[in-house]
N, C-alpha and C positions, 0 to 999 in steps of 0.2 A: 432419438438418434443424436441430435446436436448436444444434448446434455452430457453424454459420455465423452465427447470430444472436449467440451468445456472443462470438465473435471480433470481430464488428462493434461491439457495444455496449462491450466492453472497450477497443477501440482508440479509439473516439470519445471516451470519457470521459478516458482518459489523454492523448490528443492535445490535447484542449481545455485540460486542466490544464497540460500542458507548454508550450502557446503563451503562457500568462500568466506563466510563471516569469521571463523576462528583463525584463518590464515592470512587474510588480506593485509592487515597492519603489519604482521610479523614479516611477511615476504617483502613488502615494500621497504621496510627498514633494513632487512637483510641484504638487499641489493643496492644500498646506498641512499635510501630515502630517509626522511626524518619526520617528526611529528608535525612540523609546519606543512610539509608536502601532503601528509595524510589529511590534515584539516582542510587545506585548500582543495584537495581532490574531493573530499566529502561535500564541501559547499558547492563546488562546480557541478557535481553529479545532481544534486538537488535542484540547482538552478536550471540545468539543461532539461531535466525531466519536467520541471514546472513550465518551461517555454514550449517543449515539444508535445506535451500531453494534449492540449486543446487542438493543436495543428493536426496531429495524426488522427485524433478523434473526428475532426471535421472532414479530413480526407476520406476516412472510412464511411462517412455519410454519403460521399459522392460515388465511391467505387465499390462499397460493400466491405464487410468486416474481413472476409476471407483474403482478398488481395492485400489488405493492410496487415493482416497476421502473417502472411507469407513474407512481406518485406521486413517485418519485425523479426521473424525467425531467422531469416538469412543474415540480417544485421547482427543479431546476437551470436550467431555461429561465427561470423567473421571476427567479431570483438573477442570471443573466447579463444580463437586460434591465435590472435595477437597477444592476448594476456598470457597464453601458455609459454611464451618465450621468456626465459629468465633474465629480463633486462628492465631497468627502471623505466625507461622511456616507453617500452612496450606495455608495461603494467599500466602506466598512466594513460596511454592511448587506448588500451583495451577497455579500461573502466569508463573513459569518456564516451567511447562508442557504445558501450553497454548502456549508459544513461540515455543516449539518444534513441535507442531501440527497445528499451525495457518498458513496453506498454501493453504487454499481453493481458494484464488484469483489466485494463480499460476495454480492449478489443473483444475479449471473450464475453463481456457483458453486452457489448453492442451486437455481437453475433447472436446472443441469447434473445435480445429484443427483436432482431430481424426474423428469427425462427418462429415467432408468434407462439412461444411456449406459454401454455395456459397458467402454469403455476410458477410465475416469475419469482415471487418472493421466496417460495420453498426452495427453488434451485439456488437462489442467491445465498440462502442460509447454509445449504449443504456446501456451496462453493467456499464460503468462509471457513467451514469446518475442515474441508480438504486442504485449504491453504494453511490453516493453523497446524494441521497434522504434519504436512510436509515441512513447514518452517520449524516445527519442534524436533523432528527426527534428524533433519539435515545437519545442524551444527554439531550434534553428538557424533554422527557418522563421520563428519569432516574432521573432528578432533581426533577420532580413533585412527583414521587413515593418515593424518598428518604426523602421528607419532611413529609410523612405520618408516622404514628406509625409503628414500625418494618419495616422501609423502606428498610433497607439492606436485610432483610430476603425475602421480596417480590421481590426485584430485583433479588436476587439469585435464587429464585424459577422460575421466569420468564425466566432467562437465562438458567436454567436447562431444562425447557420445550422446549425452542428453540433448545437446543443441541440435545434433543431427536427427535424433528421434523427433524433436520438436518440429523441425522442417518437414519431415515425412508425414507427421500427423496433420500439419497444416495443409499439405497437398491433398490429404484424404478427406478434408472437410467438405460437407455439402455446402452449396452456395445458395442460401435462402434468397428468394426473389425479393427485390426491393419493391416499394410501391410504384404504381404506374406513373410515368413521367409524361407530362403534357407535351404537345408538339412545340409549344413556345419555349418551355424549359429546355427541350432537347436542342433547339436552335441556339438558345443562349449559351448552353453548355458547349456546343461546338465552337462558338466564337471565342469564348473565354478560355484562358489558359488554366491548367490544373491548379496552379498556385493561386490565381485570382479567384477560382471557384472555392478554394479552401477558406479564404478570408471573406468571401461573400457569404458563405454559410455561417461563419462566426458573427458577421454583422446582422444577419437575419434573426438570430436568436434574441429574444427579449430578456436580456440579462437582469433587468430590474426585478423580474418575477422571482428569480433565484437568489437575489441579494441577501436576504435574511438567512436563508438556508446555508449559503456559502459562508457567510460570516460565522454562523454557529460551528460549521465543520472546521473552519480555520482555527477558531479559538480552542475547540476540543482537541484537535490534533496538535496544537502548540503545547497545551498542558500535557498531553500524552508524550510528546517528544521530550519535554523536560524530564518527565518521570523516567522514561526509558534510558535517557542519558545518565541519570543518577543511580539507576537501580544496581548496576554492576559495581559501581564505586562504593555504594552504601554497604553491600554485603562483604565486599573484599576488604575495604579499609575500616569501616566503622565496626563491623561485627567479626572481622578477621576470618572470613570464610575462605576455604581453599578453592582453587580453580575448579576442581571437580564438583565441589558443593555449589558453587555459583552456576555451573552448567546444569546441575540437577534442579536448582531453583528456577532457571530459565525454562527448563523442560516442564516443570510444574506449572508455570505460567501458561505455556502452550497447551497443556492438558486441560487447564481451566477454560481456556478459550474454546477448545473443541467441545467440551461438555456443554458449555453455555450456548454455543451455536446450535447444537443438536436439540436442546430443550427450548430454544427461543420462541418457537411457534406457540408452545404451551404457555410460556411466560407472557407473551403478547396478549393472550386471551384475557388475562387478569389485570393488565395495565392499560388504562385508557389513554394516557398521555405519555408516550415514550420519551418525548423531548424533555418534558419537565422532570419526570422521575429519574431519567438517565443522568441529567446534569446535577440534580440534587444528590443522587447517590455518589457520583464522582466527587462532588464537593465534600460530602461527609467523609469519604475515604481519604481525601487529601488532608482534611482537618485532623483525622485520627493520627496519621503519621507525623503531623506537625506537633501535636500536643503529647503524643505517646510514641516517641521514636525508639521503639524496641524491636527486637528481632521478630517476636510473635506478631506484633502489630503490622509489620511489613508483610508477613505471610498472609494475614487476614486481608490486608489491603489488596494483594494480588488477586484474591478471589473476588472481592467487591469490584475492583477496577475492571476485571474481565466481564463481570456481569453487566455493569451499567454502561460500559463503553460499547459492548455488543448490542445492548438495547437501543442505544442511540444509532448505531450503524444500521440495524434492522429497520428502524423507523425512517431514517433519511433515505434508505434505499427504496422503500415504498413511495416516498415523496418524489424522488427523481423519476421513478417509473410513471407516476401519475402526471407529473408536470411536463415531461418531455414527450416528444412524438418521434415517429420514425425518421423524419427528415433531419432532426437535429440531435438525435440521441447520442451519436458518437461525440459530437462537439461538447454537449453538456456533460457527458460522462468523463471526457478527457479533462475539461476544465475543473470538474468536481474532484477528480482524483489528483490533479496537479496541486491542489491545496495542501495535500499531505507533504509534498516536496517543498512547497513554500514554507510551511511550518518547520520542516526539517532543516531548512536553510537559516531561518531567523532564530528559532528557539535555542540552538547551541550558543549563539552569540550572546543573547540576553542571559541565558543560564550561566555561561562561563563567567561573565562579568559579576553577576549577583553572587555566585558561589565563591569567587575569588575575593570579593570585597566584604561579604557579610556571612559567608558560610552556608552549609547545607540547609539549615533551617530557613534561610531566606529563599532558597530555591523552592522548598516545599510551600512556603507562604505565597510565592509567585504563582504556583500552580493553583492555589486556592483563589487568588485574585482573578486569574484568567477564567477560571470556571464560574465565578460569580458573574462576570460579564457575559459569559455564554448563557447562563441561566436567565439573564435579563433579556436576551434575544429570543428566547423560546416563547415569550409572551405574544410575539407577533406571528408565530408560526401556526398554521392550521395542521392538525394531526391527520395523517392519512389513515384510511381504513386498513386495519391489519389483514394482510392477505395470507391467512393461515389455511392449512389443508383441512 
């Protein structure tokens, strides 16, 4: 029962986010913004999500995933309504509010853990496939709608409707029972304020246990963020691809991610150490586009990157399930997911400087260097048992 809701919520959030990708920069510039405002807004969004992720995850450990998802869904609806107003200040305010409440991917995983689903890893894999499918289709649909008359208004209305559906689905969620709380914990909870309970939960987590795993993800996401930032530029500027061709290439990347996620259980059966082979594969892929910077090599790279990045994601998902418990699952998932935002905040700054000073090849070499450090961290990681069906 919970699985269906998890798939629906994840797809709605990512589809809504993907719809806005083709129009966000265009609309902000159209109402008086500039590239500096775009850059600052992107950095502010990443920073806010990095800060808010562990907090809302820890709060969900106290109250349950359903109340946290309800708050998130209402916040996203309010943010979307503000963003629909064609005004620069409303656009900025709407995107900042969106960053504060865009934590559905963290919370659906917490909900999944609370539900005591037996095939956690299998559902997580399907969840990534559903997310990849939504994120692949949405930019294409958003681009088509934007080319129509009053395209921005239509996309805004569609996103608002999806936000309302998201709220309704959250209200229909079952509320899995949390573990029994002792009388002492109940008394302490009554005395402590909700905010202090959140930070108490964060303090109780033994973060040293997760240190190496968190470091690995941060390094991998940093390399991935640099790659994603350069991908559109490479095809548009270096290979002179048209906007439609770039859109098709991005869709091809999404299709690769869907196929790999569907087949990941079978792949994990033949790979003993997902951490080691995932980072080695990523390193070889980055080295290929550094030494062979041609169109066909980038297309092969997309396939390899999808394969080995997903292998890493599947492996560390199993590790998080094994290492966290019901009392701190939300906090750990929130902090783990916020590493993506931290990488998204830092990587563009480093990549922009390297690209401006030394060119595209230096950015690719930077990806190689970051991946080498990530490979070194895998030596200290124990490999979880693959939870395949």
